[in-house]
C-alpha positions in Angstrom: 92.0 50.0 -183.6 95.0 52.7 -183.5 97.5 52.8 -185.8 100.5 51.2 -183.4 97.8 48.0 -182.5 97.5 47.2 -185.8 101.2 47.1 -186.5 101.8 45.0 -183.3 99.2 42.4 -184.4 100.4 42.1 -188.1 104.0 42.4 -187.0 103.9 39.7 -184.1 100.9 37.6 -184.8 101.5 37.9 -188.5 105.2 37.0 -188.3 104.0 33.6 -186.4 101.6 32.7 -188.5 104.1 33.5 -192.0 106.2 30.8 -190.5 103.3 28.0 -190.4 102.4 29.2 -193.9 105.6 29.0 -195.7 105.7 25.4 -194.9 102.2 25.1 -195.8 102.4 27.0 -199.1 105.6 25.6 -200.8 104.4 22.3 -199.5 100.8 22.6 -201.5 103.1 24.1 -204.5 105.4 21.4 -204.9 102.2 19.0 -204.8 99.9 21.2 -207.3 102.8 22.3 -209.5 100.4 25.1 -210.6 101.5 27.2 -214.0 102.6 30.7 -212.7 103.4 32.0 -216.3 101.9 34.9 -217.5 100.4 33.4 -220.7 96.4 33.9 -219.8 95.4 37.2 -219.1 93.7 37.7 -215.9 89.8 37.9 -215.8 90.2 39.8 -212.1 92.9 42.0 -210.6 93.0 42.4 -206.7 94.9 45.6 -205.2 95.7 45.4 -202.0 96.4 48.6 -200.1 95.2 49.0 -196.9 96.4 52.3 -195.7 97.7 55.2 -197.3 95.7 57.3 -199.7 98.3 58.9 -201.1 100.3 55.6 -201.3 97.3 54.5 -204.1 97.6 58.1 -205.8 101.0 57.9 -206.2 100.6 54.1 -207.8 97.9 55.6 -210.1 100.0 55.9 -213.0 101.5 52.5 -212.6 97.5 51.1 -212.0 96.6 52.9 -215.1 99.0 51.0 -217.6 97.7 48.1 -215.8 94.4 48.7 -216.8 95.3 49.5 -220.5 97.2 46.5 -220.6 94.2 44.2 -219.6 91.2 46.0 -220.8 88.8 43.1 -219.8 89.9 42.5 -216.6 88.2 43.8 -213.8 90.6 45.8 -211.4 89.5 45.8 -208.0 91.1 47.8 -204.8 90.8 46.2 -201.4 91.2 48.6 -198.6 90.5 50.2 -195.1 87.6 52.7 -194.2 89.8 55.6 -194.1 91.0 55.1 -197.6 88.3 54.1 -199.5 86.0 57.5 -199.5 89.2 59.6 -200.8 89.3 56.8 -204.1 85.5 56.2 -204.7 84.8 59.5 -206.2 87.3 59.2 -209.4 85.5 55.9 -210.4 88.8 54.6 -211.4 88.6 50.8 -209.7 85.4 48.4 -211.0 85.1 47.4 -207.4 86.3 48.7 -204.0 86.4 46.2 -200.8 86.6 47.9 -197.2 88.3 46.1 -194.9 86.4 46.8 -191.3 89.3 47.4 -188.9 87.4 48.9 -186.1 87.9 46.4 -183.8 90.0 42.7 -183.4 86.4 41.0 -184.0 85.9 43.2 -187.4 89.4 42.6 -188.3 89.4 39.3 -188.4 85.6 38.7 -189.6 86.1 41.2 -191.9 89.0 40.0 -193.4 87.8 36.2 -194.0 84.2 37.8 -195.5 87.1 39.1 -198.2 88.9 36.2 -198.5 85.6 33.9 -199.4 84.8 36.4 -201.9 88.4 36.5 -203.0 87.3 32.6 -204.2 84.5 33.3 -206.2 87.1 35.4 -208.9 88.0 33.3 -211.7 91.7 33.8 -213.1 92.4 35.9 -210.5 95.8 38.0 -210.3 96.9 39.6 -206.6 98.7 42.7 -206.1 99.9 43.5 -203.1 100.9 47.1 -202.8 102.0 46.8 -198.9 105.4 47.2 -198.5 106.0 46.0 -194.9 102.7 44.1 -194.0 103.0 40.7 -193.1 98.7 40.0 -192.8 98.6 41.0 -196.4 100.9 38.7 -197.6 99.3 35.9 -196.1 95.8 37.2 -197.3 97.1 37.2 -200.7 98.7 33.6 -200.2 95.0 32.3 -198.9 93.2 34.0 -201.9 95.1 31.0 -203.6 95.4 33.1 -207.2 97.4 31.6 -209.5 99.6 35.0 -209.5 100.3 36.6 -206.7 102.7 39.5 -207.0 104.2 42.1 -204.3 107.6 43.7 -202.6 110.5 42.0 -201.6 113.4 43.4 -199.0 115.1 42.3 -196.2 112.0 43.0 -193.7 109.5 40.7 -195.3 111.9 38.1 -196.9 109.5 35.1 -196.6 107.5 37.0 -199.0 110.1 34.9 -202.0 108.4 31.6 -200.4 104.7 33.2 -200.5 104.3 35.3 -203.5 104.6 34.0 -207.3 106.4 37.1 -208.6 108.5 39.4 -206.3 109.7 42.9 -207.2 112.8 44.2 -205.0 111.6 47.4 -203.3 114.4 49.7 -203.7 114.5 52.7 -200.9 116.7 54.9 -202.6 114.3 55.7 -205.6 111.1 57.1 -205.6 107.7 55.0 -204.7 106.5 55.9 -208.1 109.5 53.9 -209.6 109.1 50.8 -207.4 105.4 50.4 -208.6 106.5 50.9 -212.3 108.9 48.0 -211.4 106.4 46.1 -209.9 103.8 46.1 -213.0 106.6 45.1 -215.0 106.5 41.7 -213.3 102.8 41.7 -215.0 104.1 42.1 -219.0 103.7 46.1 -218.7 106.0 47.7 -220.0 106.0 51.4 -218.2 103.8 53.4 -216.2 101.3 56.2 -217.8 100.3 58.9 -216.8 97.2 59.4 -215.3 95.5 62.6 -214.3 92.0 62.9 -212.5 89.5 64.9 -214.8 86.4 66.4 -212.9 83.3 67.4 -214.9 83.8 71.3 -214.9 81.6 73.3 -212.9 78.3 75.4 -214.4 79.1 78.6 -213.7 82.9 78.1 -213.3 83.7 79.4 -210.0 86.2 82.0 -209.5 89.7 80.8 -208.5 90.5 82.4 -205.1 92.2 80.1 -202.9 95.3 78.7 -202.0 95.3 75.9 -200.3 97.5 74.8 -197.0 97.6 71.2 -195.9 99.3 70.7 -192.5 97.7 67.8 -191.8 98.9 64.0 -191.9 98.1 60.6 -190.9 99.1 58.6 -187.9 102.0 57.8 -189.3 104.8 60.6 -188.1 102.1 62.9 -188.9 103.2 65.3 -186.1 106.9 64.9 -186.8 105.7 66.1 -190.5 103.9 69.3 -189.6 104.9 72.8 -190.4 105.6 74.8 -187.1 102.8 76.9 -186.1 105.3 80.0 -185.8 106.2 79.6 -189.2 102.6 78.5 -190.7 101.4 82.1 -189.4 104.1 83.5 -191.1 103.4 82.0 -194.4 99.6 83.1 -194.2 100.7 86.1 -193.4 102.9 86.5 -196.3 100.3 85.1 -198.8 97.6 87.9 -197.5 99.8 90.5 -197.8 101.5 89.9 -200.9 98.3 88.7 -202.9 94.6 88.8 -203.0 94.1 85.0 -202.7 92.1 83.9 -199.6 93.8 80.8 -197.1 91.8 77.8 -196.7 93.4 75.1 -194.2 92.2 71.9 -195.4 92.2 68.6 -193.5 89.7 65.6 -192.3 86.9 65.9 -189.9 89.4 65.2 -186.8 91.9 67.9 -187.9 89.0 70.9 -187.6 89.5 71.4 -183.9 93.5 71.9 -184.5 93.0 74.2 -187.4 90.4 75.9 -185.0 92.9 76.3 -182.5 95.5 77.3 -184.7 92.9 80.4 -186.5 92.1 81.4 -182.4 95.2 81.7 -181.2 97.5 83.4 -184.2 94.6 86.3 -184.7 93.0 85.0 -187.7 89.7 84.4 -186.0 87.5 87.4 -187.8 89.6 87.6 -190.8 87.4 86.6 -193.3 90.2 85.3 -195.7 91.5 82.6 -193.8 89.0 79.8 -193.8 89.1 76.2 -192.0 87.5 74.0 -194.1 88.5 70.9 -192.6 85.7 68.1 -192.7 83.2 70.4 -194.0 83.7 69.1 -197.8 82.9 65.5 -199.1 85.8 63.7 -200.9 83.9 64.9 -203.9 83.6 68.2 -203.5 87.0 68.6 -201.9 88.3 67.5 -205.2 86.2 70.1 -207.1 87.2 72.8 -204.6 90.7 71.8 -205.4 90.6 71.8 -209.1 88.3 74.6 -209.7 88.5 77.2 -206.8 92.3 76.8 -205.6 95.6 78.5 -207.4 97.9 76.4 -205.8 98.7 74.2 -202.6 101.1 74.4 -199.8 101.5 71.2 -198.0 103.4 68.8 -196.1 104.2 65.1 -197.2 100.6 64.3 -196.6 97.4 62.7 -199.0 96.1 66.4 -200.2 99.6 66.8 -201.9 99.1 64.0 -203.8 95.5 65.0 -204.7 96.4 68.2 -206.1 99.3 67.1 -208.0 96.8 64.3 -209.7 94.2 67.5 -210.5 97.2 69.3 -212.0 97.5 72.0 -209.2 100.9 73.8 -208.1 102.4 72.7 -205.3 105.0 74.1 -202.8 105.7 71.4 -200.3 108.0 71.1 -196.9 109.6 67.8 -196.2 111.2 66.9 -193.1 111.5 62.8 -191.6 111.1 61.8 -195.6 113.4 62.8 -198.2 111.2 64.4 -201.2 113.2 62.2 -203.9 111.8 59.4 -202.5 107.7 60.4 -203.1 108.5 62.5 -206.8 110.9 63.3 -209.2 110.7 67.2 -209.3 113.7 67.6 -212.0 112.4 68.4 -215.2 109.3 70.0 -214.3 108.0 73.5 -213.3 104.3 72.7 -211.5 106.1 71.4 -208.2 108.7 72.7 -205.5 109.5 71.9 -202.4 112.0 72.7 -199.7 114.2 70.2 -197.6 116.9 70.8 -194.7 118.6 67.4 -195.5 119.3 67.1 -191.7 121.9 64.1 -190.9 119.3 62.1 -189.6 116.8 62.4 -192.2 115.1 60.2 -193.8 114.0 58.2 -190.8 110.1 57.3 -191.2 109.9 53.8 -192.2 113.7 53.1 -192.1 113.8 53.3 -188.1 111.3 52.1 -185.6 112.6 54.7 -183.1 113.2 58.2 -184.4 116.8 59.1 -183.9 115.5 62.9 -182.7 113.0 61.4 -180.0 110.4 63.5 -181.5 112.0 66.6 -181.1 111.6 67.0 -184.8 114.1 69.6 -185.9 114.1 68.7 -189.7 110.8 70.7 -189.7 111.4 73.1 -186.3 114.4 74.8 -188.2 112.6 75.9 -191.3 112.7 79.8 -191.4 110.2 81.8 -193.8 113.4 83.6 -195.1 114.7 80.0 -197.0 111.4 79.6 -198.5 109.9 83.0 -199.3 111.1 83.4 -202.9 109.0 80.1 -203.4 105.9 81.2 -202.2 105.7 84.4 -203.7 106.8 82.4 -207.3 103.8 80.2 -205.9 101.1 82.9 -205.7 102.4 85.3 -208.5 99.5 86.0 -211.3 
C-alpha cells in the first residue's frame, strides 16, 4: 500500500476505533485497578516504530540507555518491511517483528498475528515511538501490557486515556530530546551515546569517496530534494577541487532517478561518478560508508543519520524541515548544515497541505555560492 492510503486508514478508521477503545480501556482499567508503577523491572520491552528508519537511528541514544538500565529485559522492535532491513545489520535489538502492510488484508492479518505474539510476553512494557499514529496506540493498548509509554500532543489527545504513561512531544526542540524525555518516564535518567561499531575490513580499503544522498521516503520526499542544477554544481566542485570519487546513494527504487541525473548532466562516462543506489545490501552499505567514505552530503533522510551514527563528517541541506528540530549542531565540528529560514518553513509534519503548493523554494532558492565554503571544508584533507 502507498503511504497516503495507510495514513487515511490510520486517521479515519483508527479514530473511530479510538473513540470506542477509550471507553473500553478506561472501563476495564477502573474494574481491574492495575498497578502501573515502575517498581518491578520489565522482562520484555516492545518498541513500536512502523515508519522512518532515520527516526529509529535518532532514538538509538535513548534506547541504548534503556538497554543499560534494564539489561535483563529483551528489547524487541516492531516495524515495517521497509525499515527492518536497515536495522537488522546493527544487531541492536534482541528481536525484530516485521509488520506486513503490502495490502489491507496483510495489514490486518499481520497486525493480529503480532498482537497474539505480544500476549505471550511476560512483564511487558510497550514504547510507542510514533508521534501521530492512531493504530499503533490502539495496538499498544490491545497488548494489555501493564505499562504503555507514548507521546502526547493535541492531535492525539486520546492517548491520555489509552497509554499509562505519556510524555509531551515538544515540536520546538529536537526529536532526540523528545525521545530522552520519553525514556525518563521509564526511570532512565539520560540518554547514552550510541556509535555503530563495525568490524574493520582486512585489508583496509582506501577512503576514496564522498557519498551524496538526494533520496528520501514518501513523506515529503520530493520537497526535500536538492535541485538537479545545484547538485551538478556540487559534484563538479568536488571533482575539480579534490581527488575524491562521488557515490550517489539510495534504495533500489532510486537507481533509475540517479541514472537519469548522471546521463542528463554529462557524468555517464565519468569513472569518478558512481550510482550505487540499490547495489549494496544494508550491511554492505554501512561498511561502505564507514570504511570507504570521507564524508556525506545529504538532505534530511535516513542515510544522513546512518552517516552520523557511523561517525562520518556530514554536510546537510534542509528546506521544509528545520534542522534544529532534528539534531543539535552546536558545540560540535563534524556536522554542518545549510537552511534558508523561509517564512513557510518548517511545514512537513505541521501542515497537511504545504503552503507553497509543492513549489519548494526553500530548496530551489539555494545557490552554490552560499555553501561553497562548507563543501570545500568538508572535502579538505
